[in-house]
Backbone as a ProteinNet text record, in pm:
[ID]
protein_1_A
[PRIMARY]
MKIEVHFFGDTKRFLPADGSGRRATVEIPAGSNVDALCEHLGMAEEAVVIMVNDVQHHRGTVLSDGDAVTFLPSLVGGEPAVH
[TERTIARY]
1175.9	1187.2	1175.8	1229.4	1225.1	1114.7	1040.1	923.9	946.1	937.1	939.1	798.2	782.2	645.2	647.7	538.4	519.1	387.2	388.5	269.8	228.9	99.6	45.5	-66.9	-88.2	-191.3	-171.3	-281	-266.8	-210.8	-185.9	-127	21.5	74.9	217.5	245.6	146.4	167.2	210	197.7	245.8	385	452.8	589	680.4	753.4	844.3	950	1004	1098.8	1218.7	1262.3	1381.4	1352.8	1223	1186.5	1231.8	1224.7	1268.5	1166.1	1118.2	1013.7	884.1	849	717.8	744.6	872.8	901.1	995.2	986.1	1073.6	1086	1188.1	1195	1175.2	1092.3	1057.9	1091.2	1121.4	1146	1037.4	971.3	868.3	895.4	830.7	858.6	819.1	892.8	858.6	721.3	645.6	509.9	405.3	441.5	344.2	253.9	133.3	41.4	35.6	-49.2	-58.1	-118.9	-209.6	-266.1	-159.4	-68.8	42.9	130.3	152.3	232.3	166	35.2	-42.9	-33.9	-45.9	-30.7	110.2	207	348.3	368.2	291.2	304.8	207.2	123.6	31.6	-90.1	-125.2	-237	-340.8	-350.4	-440.1	-585.7	-629.3	-769.5	-795.3	-687.7	-700.9	-764.1	-861.9	-922.1	-833.5	-766.2	-674.2	-693.8	-644.9	-635.5	-492.3	-480	-346.5	-306.4	-183.9	-126.1	-2.4	9.2	127.8	185.4	308.9	377.3	286.2	223.5	138.6	5.6	-39.9	-167.2	-244.2	-378.3	-454.5	-475.6	-460.7	-474.9	-551.7	-591.1	-662.6	-566.5	-607.2	-521.7	-477	-543.4	-503.7	-391.8	-350.8	-247.8	-113.7	-56.5	72.2	182.7	273.9	381.8	508	592.6	721.1	836.8	954	1069.3	1086.5	1107.9	1130.4	1001.4	886.6	757.6	755.1	687.4	661.2	515.5	483	344.8	318.5	215	177.1	45.8	39	-86.3	-138.6	-267.2	-338.6	-459.7	-494.1	-610.2	-738.1	-828	-952.3	-1032.7	-1088.4	-1172.7	-1315.9	-1368.8	-1508.6	-1572.4	-1698.8	-1774.1	-1809.6	-1826.3	-1868.6	-2016.5	-2062.7	-2207.5	-2277.5	-2399	-2480.1	-2501.5	-2514.1	-2535.9	-2673.1	-2683	-2807.7	-2860.1	-2987.8	-3049	-3154.9
-143.6	-15.9	-40.4	48.9	35.4	125.5	65.4	142.8	124.7	237.6	231.3	207.3	109.6	79.6	99.6	156.6	179.3	119.4	57.7	-11	40	63	115	24.3	16.9	-68	-210.8	-282.3	-427.6	-461.2	-358.3	-388	-429.7	-407.3	-438.5	-587.3	-670.9	-813.9	-843.5	-750.2	-771.6	-718.8	-672.2	-620	-730.7	-709.5	-811.8	-851.2	-973.6	-1025.6	-940.2	-872.1	-788.9	-645.7	-616.2	-485	-456.8	-329.1	-289.1	-193.7	-227.8	-145.5	-157.9	-50.8	-48.1	-22	-30.6	2.4	-92	-96.1	-174.9	-115.2	-161.9	-123.9	-250.5	-243.4	-364.8	-325.2	-427.8	-407.2	-475.6	-398	-448.1	-404.4	-462.6	-427.9	-280.7	-214.9	-82.5	-75.1	27	39.7	-27.3	-88	-151.2	-49.7	-94.8	-7.1	-57.7	18.5	-16.4	-156.7	-198.3	-329.2	-439.3	-423	-517.7	-517.2	-406.1	-399.9	-475.1	-455.9	-522.5	-678.8	-721.7	-865.6	-915.7	-836.3	-868.7	-888.3	-801.9	-808.9	-912.7	-979	-1077.5	-1013.9	-888.6	-821.6	-776.7	-854.4	-819.5	-807.7	-884.6	-886.2	-799.1	-731.6	-656.4	-518	-482.3	-349.9	-257.4	-162.9	-67.4	68.4	169	302.2	311.3	364.3	367.6	513.5	543.3	671.9	656.9	740.5	739.8	878.7	880.9	1013.9	1110.8	1055.6	1129.8	1181.2	1129.3	1165	1033.8	1036.2	911.7	881.4	753	705.3	573.2	530.2	400.8	294.8	173	61.2	70.6	142.1	155.4	250.3	327.1	426.2	363.3	414.7	364.9	426.4	342.3	384.2	420.8	505.9	541.4	504.7	481	447.8	551.6	502	590.8	635.9	598.6	638.1	576.7	645.6	593.7	558.7	438	389.7	349.9	406.2	385.1	309.8	209.3	129	154.7	199.9	224.3	128	82.3	-1.2	81	16.5	77.7	108.4	224.8	272.5	239.6	141.1	101.6	83.7	76.7	48.3	174.5	159.7	272.5	267.7	353.9	360.9	467.6	438.8	542.8	662.9	775.8	903.1	896.4	950.6	956.6	1095.7	1109.5	1243.4	1263.9
-1132.7	-1067.4	-915	-836.7	-692.6	-634.7	-544.9	-481.3	-328.6	-257.7	-114.1	-63.3	24.2	76.4	229.6	278.1	420.6	464.1	578.8	630.4	767.6	788.2	915.3	957.8	1091.3	1145.4	1112.7	1089.1	1063.1	922.9	835.3	708.9	722.5	840.1	861.6	842.3	850.6	834	686	594.4	457.5	432.5	541.7	530.5	476.3	373	321.1	427.3	422.3	522.1	536.6	426.3	432.8	480	512.1	555.2	696.1	734.8	869.1	925.5	1048.6	1108.2	1036.1	970.1	892.4	746.4	702.1	562.3	497.3	365.4	281	145.3	70.9	-70.1	-149.7	-245.3	-329.7	-475.6	-555.9	-698.8	-775	-865.8	-947.6	-1091.6	-1186.9	-1328.7	-1360.3	-1446	-1489.6	-1548.5	-1518.4	-1578.4	-1490	-1379.1	-1287.4	-1224.2	-1190.8	-1116.9	-971.7	-894.1	-753.6	-734.8	-818.7	-805.2	-826.7	-914.7	-939.9	-811.4	-751.7	-629.2	-518.3	-504.3	-403.3	-423.5	-547.3	-579.5	-537.6	-572.9	-537.4	-384.2	-309.1	-161.9	-100	-182.8	-127.1	-63.8	-104.7	-44.5	-151.3	-257.8	-369.7	-329.1	-230.5	-186.9	-66.8	-15.8	108.4	85.4	167.8	162.8	239	167	225.2	162.8	230.8	176.7	122.1	2.4	-66.3	-92.9	-42.6	-66.6	-148.7	-253.4	-340.8	-328.2	-271	-246.3	-168.2	-63.8	32.1	-25.7	-136	-197.6	-219.2	-176.7	-190.1	-339.1	-371.6	-511	-512.4	-630.5	-647.5	-699	-709.4	-745.3	-887.3	-976.7	-1112.6	-1139.8	-1039.4	-1058.3	-1097.7	-1205	-1256.8	-1171.8	-1129	-1040.3	-1119.6	-1058.4	-1117.6	-1027.1	-1077.9	-999	-885	-764.5	-654.8	-578.1	-627.4	-558.2	-417.7	-330.4	-196.1	-186.9	-153.6	-140.4	5.3	63.5	200.2	201.7	286	299.8	439.9	446	574.5	577.3	698.9	706.8	666.5	602.9	561.8	688.4	688.7	801.1	774.5	854.5	830.4	974.3	976	1096.6	1169.6	1299.3	1378.3	1405.2	1484	1526	1435.1	1401.6	1322.6	1407.9	1344.1	1416.7	1483.4	1603.6	1676.4	1665.5	1620.4	1602.3	1699.2
[MASK]
+++++++++++++++++++++++++++++++++++++++++++++++++++++++++++++++++++++++++++++++++++

């Protein structure tokens, strides 16, 4: 099945060679989940926020042909609140 992938921030380094700008279309086996897609892209261990068709999902989400998956860098860090 074909999945459209979009990369933002430092996740762009996982853009496939045939991608353009920040997006690409990849082919993965039918019934694959987001985790399998991440493995296919070489980002299995990467901490990222995952959006499937503009809704946040987890790595166990099963994908369908034509889905759009967006990868955003995980938001961590910052200063503790001062009271």
